[in-house]
N, C-alpha and C positions, 0 to 999 in steps of 0.2 A: 572352544578359543573364544577370549574375551576380546570386547574393543579396546581395550587396552594393549592385547598382542595384536590386534588384527583390527584397525581403525575402520576397514571399509565394512567390516560387519555394522557399523554404523546407519547404513545406507542401503544393506541387504534384507530386503525382506518380502513374504510373499502376500502381506495383508495390504490390500488396494488402499487401507487409508493411513499407511505411514507416509509420515512425511516427505521421504524421500519418491515415494511413487507417485502422491499426490502433486508435489511440486511441478513436476515433468507435465503431468494432465492437466492441471490449470494453467500452466504456462499456453499450453497448446490451445485450451478454448478461448484465452485472451488473445490468441494470433488470429483464431479464426472470426472474433467479434471484432476484429479490427485494434483491439485496445493496445495491442504491441506488435512491432514492427521491426523487422531485423531482429537485432540482438539487444534493443529496448526494452525498457519497465520490467516488471518481475512480480516476486512474493517471497515473501518469507514467513516460517511456520515456530512457534515455540512451544516445546513441548516440557515443562519443569525446569530441569535444570540445561536444556538443550535446545541450540537455534540451529534452522536447517536453513541454507540461504542457496538460491539458484545463482548460477557463474555469471559472469560479464564476458563477452563475446561468442555466446554459443547462440545460434538460431532458436528463438522461443519454441517453436513447435518440434524442435529436434531434440531439445533437452531430455539426456538420462537419468537414472537414478544416479550413476556413478559419479555424475557430474557434479553432485549437489555438494557443499561445504557443510560442515557441521563445528560452531561453535559452543562453547561452554555459556551459561549465562546464570549471574552476572558476570563480566569481565573480570577477572583480576584486577586489574587496574586499568582505570581510565584516563592515564596519562602514559600508558604503554603500547607498543603494537600490538595488534588484536592477536590473541592466541586462539587457535586452531585446535579442536579435538580430530578433526579430517578435512584432508584436502584431497583434491581429486589428483590421478597420478599424470593425470594429461597438465600441461604447463598453461592452466587459467586463474584468472581471478574471481575473488568474490565479488558480487554485483557491487558496483559504484553507491547504490541505493544504500548499502548498510549503515552507516553512519545515522541516515533516516530512520532507517526501521527502529533503529536502537531507541530513538526520540520514541515510536510509539508503546516502546516496552516500557521504559524507565518513567513517562510522563503519564501513560493512559495504561498501564500493566496490561496491555495488549497480547494476545496469543499469536497473533496474525497481522500481518500489514503488506497492503498490494499497492502495487504502483504501474498505471496506467499513464500510455500517450492520448487517450481518447480524442478526436478530435472535438467531441462534444465539451469534454473539460476545456481543450484549449480556446475555443471559440465562446465559450461563457466567460474565461480570462480576458479577450480581447472587447466582450462586449460590456463587461462591467468596469468600469474606468476605475474604483474606488477599492478599497481591498479589503472587501467580502462580498461573495455573491449570497443574494438573499431571494426566496420563493415561497412561497406560502398558499394556504388552501389546495394543496394538492395529495395525491396519496406518498405521505412522507412517513409513514407508519413502519416501514420497513428499516427506517434510519433509529439510532439509539443515541440519547444524550451522552456525549462525551465518545463516543462510537461503541461502550461497553456499560452503558447506564438501561435505564427505563426506555420505551419508545417513544418516540415525537407521536402527536396527534394531527389529524387533517387543520384542526386549528390554528397550530403551533408554526412561527416563522422559523424555516431554517436557515441556517447561517454557514457559510463555510469560509474562513478566511483565505485571501490570497496574497501569495508571497511574490515577489520580484525573482527571477531566474538568474544565474550565473552562469560562467560556463563550464565549470566542473562541479558535478551535482554534490558530490560530498560537500560542496562551501557553504550547500543550503541548510545543513545541520542548526546552525544557531539560527536562524530568519525563520524556520521552521519550528523549533523549540519555542522561541518567543511567540509566533502566533496562536500556537495551540495553548499555552500559557495566558495570551488575551484572550481567548475565546474556547474557555475549559467547554465548553455545552459541544464542540464542533467535534463532528467525527471525520472528518478528512480535513486536508489544507490543498488548495489549488495553488501551482504554479504557474506566473504568467507565462506565456507561450511553449508550456512545455509539457503539462498535465496534472496528476492529483495522486494524492498518497491519501489512503484509506484503512483505516485498523478496526477491528473487532476483537471480542472475546478470544474466538478462536477462528479456525480459517472459513467455517462456513456462514457465520456473522462478517467476515470482513469481507467475502466472497459477497456475500447478499447485500450488504451497504453499498460496497462499488457499484453493483447492477443497479439499486435505488439511486444512488447518486448520480451514476451516467445517465437515466432515464430523465431526471429532474433537469441536469443540465442540459439535457437536449431540448426538451419541454421551454426551459427556461428562456432558451436561446431563440426559439420559434416566438413566443411570446412576446421577447424581448423586439424581436425583427418585424413583428406584425404590429407593433404600438400598444401588445396588450401589457398594462400593468402586471407585475410580476409577483407583489407583496399588496394585500387588499387591505384598506384601515391604515395604512404606513401614513 
């Protein structure tokens, strides 16, 4: 039976690396790290012409493959309602992050995007009053230029733009896109008092960069509170 006859085939696989199996595993991992709580945050994975997205309103550590939404990429029309290849049988909605994930696909050709509510990310947006988080001379080689290019080096200055939060997450789409265009080398976008969006060429690189950025946000916050400059020769 094909996926056209039974869309559930799109999320049924014994392969641990299938997106429908990876997303629940990664969301549970992010939950244990304290990056996502309750039903907030998430991850999407794009493979070829399909995008796999976690649901909204499900406890992140309890997501199952059967909860995953599958969308075509690209969408048939940017001006129409989103088209789905597969919806869960339960009354669930796709992640509210979906429009922001699409920014990573369209502006960075990303294969995956992660959204966390990490306290390190939130604190960074509170201590950096401007619109950019900056840090240099740290172990930033795990972060790539634009999130999908070559790796940064110890001597580079990492910059992550900060945008202002909105009551509804989907309303961040335009300001996130503007920040990405204004900072073409950025591998992520911070949302003040909310969290961060990070992307990569595939899920491994998106996960790695999220981990690296979270480390840099944490050490940057500690340096700031200790009165230590986060950028040398600035």
